[in-house]
C-alpha positions as CSV (number, residue, x, y, z in Angstrom):
1,X,-17.2,132.2,55.6
2,X,-16.1,134.1,52.5
3,X,-16.7,131.2,50.2
4,X,-20.2,130.7,51.7
5,X,-20.9,134.4,51.1
6,X,-19.8,134.1,47.5
7,X,-21.9,131.0,47.0
8,X,-25.0,132.8,48.4
9,X,-24.3,135.8,46.2
10,X,-24.1,133.6,43.2
11,X,-27.3,131.7,44.1
12,X,-29.1,135.0,44.6
13,X,-27.9,136.3,41.3
14,X,-28.9,133.1,39.5
15,X,-32.3,133.1,41.1
16,X,-32.9,136.7,40.3
17,X,-31.8,136.1,36.7
18,X,-34.4,133.3,36.5
19,X,-37.1,135.5,37.9
20,X,-36.3,138.3,35.5
21,X,-36.1,136.1,32.5
22,X,-39.4,134.4,33.3
23,X,-41.0,137.9,33.1
24,X,-39.0,138.8,30.0
25,X,-40.0,135.6,28.0
26,X,-43.6,135.8,29.1
27,X,-44.0,139.4,28.0
28,X,-41.9,138.9,24.9
29,X,-44.2,136.2,23.7
30,X,-47.3,138.3,24.5
31,X,-45.9,141.2,22.5
32,X,-48.4,142.0,19.7
33,X,-45.6,142.0,17.1
34,X,-44.0,138.8,18.5
35,X,-44.0,137.0,15.1
36,X,-41.6,139.7,13.8
37,X,-39.1,139.3,16.6
38,X,-39.4,135.6,17.6
39,X,-36.2,134.7,15.7
40,X,-34.1,137.3,17.6
41,X,-32.1,135.2,20.1
42,X,-31.2,137.0,23.3
43,X,-29.3,134.1,24.8
44,X,-25.9,135.3,23.7
45,X,-26.4,138.6,25.4
46,X,-27.7,137.0,28.6
47,X,-24.7,134.6,28.6
48,X,-22.2,137.4,28.2
49,X,-23.8,139.2,31.1
50,X,-23.6,136.1,33.3
51,X,-20.0,135.5,32.2
52,X,-19.0,138.9,33.4
53,X,-20.7,138.4,36.8
54,X,-19.3,135.0,37.1
55,X,-15.8,136.3,36.5
56,X,-16.2,139.1,39.1
57,X,-17.5,136.7,41.8
58,X,-14.9,134.0,41.1
59,X,-12.1,136.6,41.0
60,X,-12.7,137.4,44.6
61,X,-11.3,133.9,45.4
62,X,-8.2,134.7,43.5
63,X,-7.7,137.9,45.6
64,X,-8.1,135.8,48.8
65,X,-6.1,132.7,48.0
66,X,-3.7,134.0,45.3
67,X,-4.1,130.5,43.8
68,X,-5.3,130.3,40.2
69,X,-6.6,126.8,40.5
70,X,-8.9,127.9,43.3
71,X,-10.2,130.6,41.0
72,X,-10.7,128.2,38.2
73,X,-12.4,125.6,40.5
74,X,-14.8,128.2,41.9
75,X,-15.5,129.5,38.4
76,X,-16.5,125.9,37.3
77,X,-18.5,125.4,40.5
78,X,-20.5,128.5,40.0
79,X,-21.1,127.6,36.4
80,X,-22.4,124.2,37.6
81,X,-24.7,125.7,40.3
82,X,-26.2,128.4,38.0
83,X,-28.6,126.3,36.0
84,X,-30.3,124.7,39.0
85,X,-31.3,128.0,40.5
86,X,-31.7,130.0,37.3
87,X,-33.8,127.5,35.4
88,X,-35.7,126.3,38.5
89,X,-36.7,129.9,39.4
90,X,-37.6,130.7,35.7
91,X,-39.9,127.6,35.4
92,X,-41.4,128.2,38.8
93,X,-42.1,131.8,38.1
94,X,-43.5,131.1,34.6
95,X,-45.8,128.5,36.1
96,X,-47.1,130.9,38.8
97,X,-47.6,133.7,36.2
98,X,-49.4,131.4,33.8
99,X,-51.7,130.3,36.7
100,X,-52.7,133.9,37.3
101,X,-52.9,135.0,33.7
102,X,-54.5,132.0,32.0
103,X,-55.5,129.2,34.4
104,X,-56.7,127.1,31.4
105,X,-53.2,127.1,29.9
106,X,-50.7,126.5,32.7
107,X,-47.1,126.2,31.5
108,X,-44.3,124.3,33.3
109,X,-46.7,122.4,35.6
110,X,-43.8,120.7,37.4
111,X,-42.5,124.2,38.4
112,X,-38.9,124.2,39.6
113,X,-38.2,120.7,38.1
114,X,-39.8,121.2,34.7
115,X,-38.0,121.5,31.3
116,X,-38.6,123.7,28.3
117,X,-39.5,122.1,25.0
118,X,-39.5,125.4,23.0
119,X,-36.3,127.1,24.2
120,X,-33.9,128.4,21.5
121,X,-30.9,128.1,24.0
122,X,-28.2,125.9,22.6
123,X,-27.6,124.0,25.8
124,X,-31.2,123.4,26.8
125,X,-30.8,119.7,26.1
126,X,-28.2,119.5,28.9
127,X,-30.3,121.3,31.4
128,X,-33.0,118.8,32.3
129,X,-34.1,118.6,36.0
130,X,-31.9,115.6,36.8
131,X,-28.9,117.1,35.0
132,X,-29.4,120.5,36.8
133,X,-29.6,118.7,40.2
134,X,-26.4,116.7,39.5
135,X,-24.6,119.8,38.4
136,X,-25.7,121.6,41.5
137,X,-24.3,118.9,43.8
138,X,-21.0,118.7,41.8
139,X,-20.7,122.5,42.2
140,X,-21.2,122.2,46.0
141,X,-18.6,119.4,46.2
142,X,-16.1,121.7,44.4
143,X,-16.9,124.6,46.8
144,X,-16.3,122.3,49.8
145,X,-13.1,121.0,48.3
146,X,-11.8,124.5,47.7
147,X,-12.6,125.4,51.2
148,X,-10.8,122.4,52.6
149,X,-7.7,122.7,50.5
150,X,-7.2,126.4,50.0
151,X,-8.8,128.2,53.0
């Protein structure tokens, strides 16, 4: 039950991050002085924030099991699950916002399963819809394995 709670917490965090970033990127590009700031890359800050939360959530497994490999496996599983919910929610939210703000210029028409062509993130090429889905299922398999073996 604890692992399930950790997974739900991580999924909630990932989804909220996607929702928040959808608003951030939308309003950042609408900023009147956007041309002056467009080369400022925020991804390293966002990644550091996610890393800290990932460590905290994964560390709980270490407190329960006292097994470092279980901690490492949950850390990896969470990293794999993140993109499915984060990017999915971000593309879905950006799509919904673009429909409301400018129905003639809808971005990310595939919603959850779309893919950015303009992102500055270094790993965007690894985060296509199929890749995100495969990573999600691998993460779930790891979660199940840790539950079976260590709890």
